[in-house]
C-alpha positions as CSV (number, residue, x, y, z in Angstrom):
1,M,22.6,-6.2,0.4
2,V,26.0,-5.2,-0.9
3,L,24.8,-3.1,-3.3
4,G,22.1,-1.4,-1.2
5,N,24.6,-0.4,1.1
6,L,26.5,1.2,-1.5
7,G,23.6,3.5,-2.3
8,F,21.9,1.5,-5.0
9,P,18.3,1.3,-4.5
10,V,18.0,-2.3,-3.3
11,G,15.6,-2.4,-0.6
12,T,16.1,-4.4,2.3
13,E,12.7,-4.2,3.5
14,I,11.6,-6.0,0.4
15,V,14.3,-8.5,0.0
16,V,15.0,-9.8,3.2
17,P,11.0,-10.5,4.0
18,A,10.6,-12.4,0.7
19,A,13.7,-14.2,1.4
20,G,11.9,-15.3,4.8
21,A,8.9,-15.9,2.9
22,L,10.8,-18.2,0.5
23,A,12.2,-20.1,3.4
24,A,8.3,-20.8,4.8
25,T,7.4,-22.4,1.3
26,G,10.6,-24.5,1.0
27,H,12.2,-22.3,-1.6
28,L,15.3,-21.6,0.8
29,S,17.0,-23.8,3.4
30,S,15.8,-21.5,6.5
31,W,15.1,-17.8,7.3
32,W,17.8,-17.4,9.7
33,L,20.4,-18.4,7.3
34,A,18.9,-16.1,4.9
35,A,18.8,-13.1,7.5
36,T,22.6,-13.9,8.2
37,I,23.6,-13.8,4.8
38,A,21.8,-10.5,4.3
39,T,23.6,-9.4,7.5
40,V,26.9,-10.5,6.2
41,G,26.2,-8.9,2.7
42,E,25.2,-5.5,4.7
43,L,28.5,-5.7,6.6
44,V,30.3,-5.9,3.3
45,G,28.6,-3.3,1.6
46,G,29.0,-1.1,4.6
47,M,32.9,-1.8,5.1
48,I,33.5,-0.6,1.3
49,L,31.3,2.5,1.5
50,Y,33.1,3.3,5.0
51,T,36.9,2.9,3.4
52,I,35.8,4.7,0.4
53,G,35.0,7.6,2.8
54,Y,37.6,6.8,5.2
55,Y,40.3,7.4,2.6
56,G,38.5,9.5,-0.2
57,G,37.2,12.1,2.3
58,R,35.3,15.1,1.7
59,P,37.0,15.3,-1.7
60,F,35.2,12.1,-2.9
61,V,32.0,13.4,-1.4
62,A,32.4,16.7,-3.5
63,R,32.8,14.7,-6.6
64,W,30.7,11.8,-6.5
65,G,28.2,12.7,-3.1
66,K,25.5,13.5,-5.9
67,Y,25.0,10.1,-6.9
68,L,24.1,9.0,-3.3
69,K,22.4,12.3,-2.8
70,L,24.7,13.3,-0.2
71,D,26.6,17.0,-0.7
72,E,29.2,18.5,1.8
73,H,25.9,20.2,3.6
74,K,24.5,16.7,4.3
75,L,27.8,15.8,5.7
76,D,28.4,18.6,7.8
77,R,24.8,17.8,9.1
78,F,25.9,14.0,9.4
79,H,29.5,14.8,11.1
80,E,27.7,17.0,13.6
81,F,25.3,14.3,14.5
82,Y,28.1,12.0,14.8
83,E,29.7,14.4,17.1
84,R,27.0,15.2,19.3
85,Y,25.7,11.4,19.8
86,G,28.6,9.4,19.5
87,N,29.4,5.9,17.5
88,V,26.0,5.1,18.4
89,V,24.6,7.0,15.6
90,V,25.7,4.3,13.2
91,L,23.3,1.7,15.3
92,I,20.6,3.8,14.9
93,C,21.1,4.7,11.4
94,R,20.5,1.1,10.8
95,F,16.8,1.3,11.2
96,V,16.3,4.6,8.9
97,P,15.4,3.5,5.4
98,F,17.8,4.9,2.8
99,V,19.9,6.4,5.7
100,R,20.9,3.1,6.3
101,G,22.5,2.2,2.9
102,V,24.5,5.6,2.7
103,S,25.5,6.2,6.7
104,A,28.8,4.3,6.4
105,L,30.3,7.1,4.1
106,P,30.3,10.0,6.3
107,A,31.3,7.6,9.2
108,G,34.3,6.9,7.4
109,V,34.7,10.4,6.5
110,S,34.3,11.3,10.3
111,R,37.2,8.7,10.9
112,M,35.1,6.6,13.3
113,P,37.1,3.7,14.7
114,K,36.7,0.8,12.4
115,R,35.6,-1.4,15.5
116,F,32.9,0.6,16.5
117,F,31.5,0.9,13.1
118,L,31.6,-2.8,12.7
119,L,30.0,-3.5,16.0
120,Y,27.4,-1.1,15.6
121,T,26.7,-1.8,12.0
122,A,26.6,-5.9,12.6
123,L,24.4,-5.2,15.7
124,G,21.7,-3.2,13.8
125,S,22.1,-5.1,10.6
126,A,21.5,-8.4,12.4
127,A,18.4,-6.8,14.3
128,F,17.1,-5.4,11.4
129,C,17.4,-8.5,8.7
130,F,16.4,-11.0,11.3
131,G,13.7,-9.1,12.3
132,L,12.6,-8.6,8.5
133,A,13.4,-12.2,7.5
134,W,11.2,-13.5,10.8
135,L,8.1,-11.4,9.8
136,G,8.5,-13.0,6.3
137,N,8.4,-16.1,7.1
138,A,5.6,-15.6,9.8
139,F,3.5,-14.1,7.2
140,A,4.4,-17.1,4.6
141,R,3.4,-19.2,6.7
142,H,0.0,-17.8,8.1
143,I,-1.0,-16.4,4.4
144,D,-4.2,-18.5,4.4
145,E,-5.4,-16.7,7.6
146,I,-4.2,-13.3,6.3
147,T,-5.6,-13.3,2.8
148,P,-9.2,-13.2,3.9
149,Q,-8.4,-10.0,5.7
150,I,-6.3,-8.3,3.0
151,H,-9.3,-8.6,0.6
152,R,-11.9,-7.6,3.7
153,Y,-10.1,-4.3,3.9
154,S,-8.2,-3.8,0.4
155,T,-11.3,-1.3,-0.7
156,A,-10.9,1.1,2.1
157,F,-7.0,0.9,2.2
158,L,-6.9,2.1,-1.5
159,I,-9.5,4.7,-0.8
160,V,-7.7,6.2,2.3
161,S,-4.4,5.8,-0.3
162,G,-6.2,7.7,-3.0
163,A,-7.4,10.4,-0.8
164,A,-4.1,10.8,1.0
165,I,-1.9,11.1,-2.4
166,C,-4.8,13.8,-3.6
167,V,-4.3,15.6,-0.6
168,F,-0.5,15.3,-0.9
169,V,-0.5,16.9,-4.5
170,A,-3.1,19.7,-3.5
171,Y,-1.0,20.8,-0.7
172,R,2.1,20.8,-3.1
173,L,0.2,22.7,-5.8
174,L,-1.0,25.2,-3.1
175,R,2.5,26.1,-1.7
176,R,4.2,26.5,-4.8
177,P,4.9,30.2,-5.6
178,R,3.2,31.6,-8.1
179,G,4.6,31.3,-11.8
180,E,6.8,28.1,-10.7
181,A,6.5,25.6,-13.4
182,A,5.2,22.0,-12.9
């Protein structure tokens, strides 16, 4: 969770439900302990990135932001969003994939008060991590009932997914300007 909140591609959406499932099968002591540890990890990672943004500011983003897919234009948009909606934006960002992992940097650059950053990050991370761990735990506890349904609808899911991918690729190819390479 620390790495995921530093911009590395570590999906909370995969790791935390898996921890919940492992708790249901007895490989971890409890799903709520896994969720608590995940929440603390998110707080630590978020605080590191917040501190980097707070002390590194715009020069840090100009030099290193590309590794987080964050440039000065995106930073300006984040800053405008923070200015418009206030500190609660950090709470909302905790529920948006990828944004959740890098939202601490613009919060630090914007000099958001640390107490609000910690409060909203803790609330959002706890809700997200506890929810995902509980889902993973519930899924694993009822795997015998769920598996037949997965098998029953897997062919339809694959057909719909394949069709969606084909439509997306066709759309992208048709929208490409003439002469542009693939």
